[in-house]
C-alpha positions as CSV (number, residue, x, y, z in Angstrom):
1,M,-10.5,19.8,-27.3
2,G,-12.7,17.9,-29.9
3,N,-12.1,20.7,-32.5
4,D,-8.4,20.5,-31.9
5,I,-8.3,16.8,-32.8
6,I,-10.5,17.3,-35.8
7,D,-8.3,20.2,-37.0
8,T,-5.2,18.1,-36.5
9,I,-6.7,15.2,-38.5
10,S,-7.9,17.5,-41.2
11,R,-4.5,19.2,-41.5
12,F,-2.8,15.8,-41.7
13,F,-5.0,14.6,-44.6
14,K,-4.7,17.9,-46.4
15,N,-0.9,17.7,-46.3
16,V,-0.7,14.2,-47.7
17,D,0.7,14.2,-51.3
18,Y,-1.8,11.7,-52.8
19,D,-0.2,11.7,-56.2
20,R,3.1,10.8,-54.7
21,L,1.4,8.0,-52.7
22,M,-0.2,6.5,-55.8
23,H,2.9,6.7,-57.9
24,N,5.2,5.0,-55.3
25,G,3.3,1.8,-55.0
26,E,6.4,-0.4,-54.9
27,N,7.4,1.4,-51.7
28,F,4.1,0.3,-50.2
29,L,4.8,-3.3,-51.2
30,G,8.1,-3.2,-49.4
31,M,6.5,-1.6,-46.3
32,I,3.7,-4.2,-46.3
33,K,6.3,-7.0,-46.5
34,K,8.2,-5.4,-43.6
35,Y,5.0,-5.0,-41.6
36,S,3.9,-8.6,-42.4
37,V,6.7,-10.0,-40.3
38,N,5.0,-8.7,-37.2
39,G,1.4,-8.8,-38.4
40,S,-1.0,-11.5,-38.8
41,R,-1.6,-13.3,-42.1
42,E,-5.1,-11.8,-42.3
43,T,-3.8,-8.3,-41.8
44,T,-1.2,-8.9,-44.5
45,R,-3.8,-10.2,-46.8
46,V,-6.0,-7.1,-46.3
47,M,-3.1,-4.8,-46.8
48,L,-2.1,-6.6,-50.0
49,E,-5.7,-6.5,-51.3
50,L,-5.7,-2.7,-50.6
51,Y,-2.4,-2.4,-52.4
52,Y,-3.5,-4.2,-55.5
53,V,-6.8,-2.4,-55.6
54,M,-4.9,0.9,-55.4
55,M,-2.6,-0.1,-58.2
56,S,-5.6,-1.2,-60.4
57,E,-6.5,1.0,-63.4
58,Q,-10.2,0.3,-62.6
59,T,-10.0,1.9,-59.2
60,S,-11.3,5.5,-59.0
61,K,-8.9,8.2,-58.0
62,F,-11.0,8.9,-54.9
63,N,-10.7,5.3,-53.7
64,K,-7.0,5.4,-54.4
65,M,-6.7,8.4,-52.2
66,I,-8.6,6.7,-49.4
67,I,-6.3,3.7,-49.6
68,G,-3.2,5.9,-49.8
69,A,-4.3,7.8,-46.8
70,A,-4.8,4.6,-44.8
71,F,-1.4,3.4,-45.8
72,A,0.2,6.7,-45.0
73,Y,-1.3,6.6,-41.6
74,Q,-0.2,3.1,-41.1
75,F,3.4,3.6,-42.2
76,L,4.3,7.2,-41.2
77,P,6.1,7.6,-37.9
78,N,3.6,10.3,-36.7
79,D,0.5,8.8,-35.1
80,F,-2.5,10.4,-33.4
81,L,-2.4,7.7,-30.7
82,P,1.2,6.4,-30.4
83,K,1.4,2.8,-29.3
84,D,4.1,3.6,-26.8
85,E,1.9,6.0,-25.0
86,Y,-1.6,4.5,-25.5
87,G,-0.9,0.8,-25.6
88,I,-3.6,-1.2,-27.4
89,F,-5.5,1.9,-28.2
90,G,-2.5,3.0,-30.2
91,A,-3.0,0.0,-32.5
92,V,-6.7,0.4,-32.8
93,D,-6.5,3.7,-34.7
94,N,-4.1,2.1,-37.2
95,I,-6.4,-0.9,-37.6
96,A,-9.4,1.4,-37.9
97,A,-7.8,3.4,-40.8
98,L,-7.2,0.1,-42.7
99,Y,-10.7,-1.2,-41.9
100,I,-12.4,2.0,-43.2
101,A,-10.4,1.9,-46.4
102,Y,-11.0,-1.9,-46.9
103,K,-14.7,-1.6,-46.1
104,R,-14.9,1.1,-48.8
105,V,-13.1,-0.8,-51.6
106,K,-13.6,-4.5,-50.8
107,K,-16.0,-4.8,-53.7
108,C,-13.1,-3.9,-56.0
109,V,-11.2,-7.1,-55.0
110,T,-11.4,-9.2,-58.2
111,P,-10.4,-12.8,-58.6
112,E,-7.2,-11.5,-60.3
113,I,-6.3,-9.4,-57.3
114,N,-7.0,-12.4,-55.0
115,Q,-4.6,-14.4,-57.2
116,K,-1.9,-11.7,-57.0
117,V,-2.3,-11.6,-53.2
118,D,-2.1,-15.4,-52.9
119,D,1.0,-15.4,-55.2
120,T,2.7,-12.6,-53.2
121,I,2.1,-14.3,-49.8
122,A,3.3,-17.7,-51.2
123,N,6.4,-15.9,-52.6
124,W,7.2,-14.2,-49.3
125,T,6.6,-17.4,-47.3
126,K,8.8,-19.3,-49.6
127,S,11.6,-16.8,-49.3
128,I,11.3,-16.9,-45.5
129,N,11.4,-20.7,-45.4
130,E,14.4,-20.9,-47.8
131,F,16.4,-18.2,-45.9
132,T,19.6,-19.5,-44.5
133,I,22.9,-18.1,-43.3
134,L,24.8,-21.1,-44.5
135,K,26.9,-21.3,-47.6
136,P,25.6,-23.5,-50.4
137,E,26.2,-27.2,-49.7
138,D,29.0,-27.6,-52.2
139,Q,31.0,-24.7,-50.6
140,R,30.6,-25.9,-46.9
141,V,33.6,-27.3,-45.1
């Protein structure tokens, strides 16, 4: 049984198109934003830090692949431990994938990346706070 799981995991990561992951960064930003609605501010911050580290020219290709794999596992519909089936344990594997990637690259988080993360969170929060279904005041009845 143990070898089956290892083979499945190995096959999954061998089939990920890492170049496509790294060149579609804007899609990740949209997925992070979507995820941030249900996630905590801390998780959103970690994911944004990973995103901006992945997009940095200073980050090695290997580290970009690790981050890309963590994001792929987070956002793809296939999961080794589905949340519906395994409850809290289904969330732990996703968190573990992000944690492993973050632990590996957290030293790459520069003050500039921290500023980008702060700006992104502030922008998202502002857009949420300003959201309304009402017409502009001068067009209301």
